[in-house]
N, C-alpha and C positions, 0 to 999 in steps of 0.2 A: 588166517590166510596162509596158504602153502608157500614155501620158498621155491621159486622157479628153478634155482640151480639144483635142487634136489632131483629133478627129473631130466636134466640135460643129458646125462649119460645113458639114458634109456631108449636110445634110438633103435636098438635091435629088439626091444621088448614091445610086443603088441598089446595095446590097451585092452582089447576084448579077449584075445586068444591065450595069452600067457598068464601064468599065476604070479602076480607081482603084488597083489593086495589081497590079503585073506588067504584062505586055504584052497581055492580053486579059481579058474578063470572067471572074469566078470561076465562073460557071455552065459555062464551057468547061473550065477546069482541074479543077473538082470536080463533074462531072456527076451522080455518084451522090448527093452531098449536096444538090445543087440539087433533084433529083427528089423528095426527101423533106422539103424545107424546108417548115415550116408556113406561113411567109409569104414567098413568093418575090419579093414587091415591097418587102421591107424596105430602108430606107435605112441608110446607114453610121452616121449619128448615132444612130439608134435601136438599132442592133446592138451598140453598145458603151456599157454603163452601169456605173457604180460600179467603174470600172477593170477590167472584164472583158467578154468577148463574151457576149451573151445571145441567141443564135440558137436558135430552137426547131425541133425536127424531129418528124415524125410517129411515129417509132419510135426505139428505143435505137440508139446508134452502137456496134455491135460488129463485130468482124472488119475487113473492108476499109473500112467506113464509119468506124470508130474510128481506123484508120490515116490515112485522108484528113483527118479532123478534127484529128488530131495534127499533120499537116503544115500545115494551114491556120491552126491556133491558134498 
């Protein structure tokens, strides 16, 4: 499990748009998830609360979407 304090200072870092994990933005690696993200402008600090990722999507993550989330998570 991640340490929630690790992400507290990332208020100015956007989860999907900025390069903060890996070599390019997550919207490039996980295009299908980005397309259904409820808040594509979400920052990293708000995406991780109470020791878990709290990213909302417009529909359930089944099939390939669920697999993508499993890789990202």
